[in-house]
C-alpha positions, 0 to 999 in steps of 0.5 A: 525466479519468475518468468517473463509474461511475454517470452516466458524466459526466467527473469530475476524478481527485481528486473526492471525489463526483461533481458530477452524481449525488453518488456517493461516489468516495473513502472517508471524504472523503479523496482518497487512498482510492478506493472500488472498485465491482463492475460488473454482477453480478460481486462484487469478492471473486472477483478480490481478492488478499486474498480469494484468500489469506484475509487479508481482514477486510472485513465484507461479504466474500465478497459485497462490491460496494464495497470500499476494500481491493480489489487486483485479482488479475490486475493486473501486480505490480511488483517493487521491487528496492532499489538496492545503496546503499539496502540498505547504508544500511538495514542500517547504520541497523538495526545502528548500535548494534552498530557503535558498540559494536564500534567502542568495544570495538576502540578500548578493545582498541587502547588496552590493547595500546599501553600 
């Protein structure tokens, strides 16, 4: 369980609002969209990835104290490497039309030669 940023009371991780102080914890009433809030006098934009690479389109930028898009620039980045089998499946699905056309052309060529 985590604590509410305003009243410090324990709350469930999927809570949309704090049951004690009614602070909105999830954006648009959706449990999968958290609302990130700045602590103290710091602004969120100072430590956000999107602000650093200038791709942020949030209206309150660069003075945002609450944001749904916030990604901490200091958070460790996880590299996801595709498994060899997955990358082949992805390539195969992406090029299925060309593979079928090439196969049809090859079969047609073999039929022509063998007659």
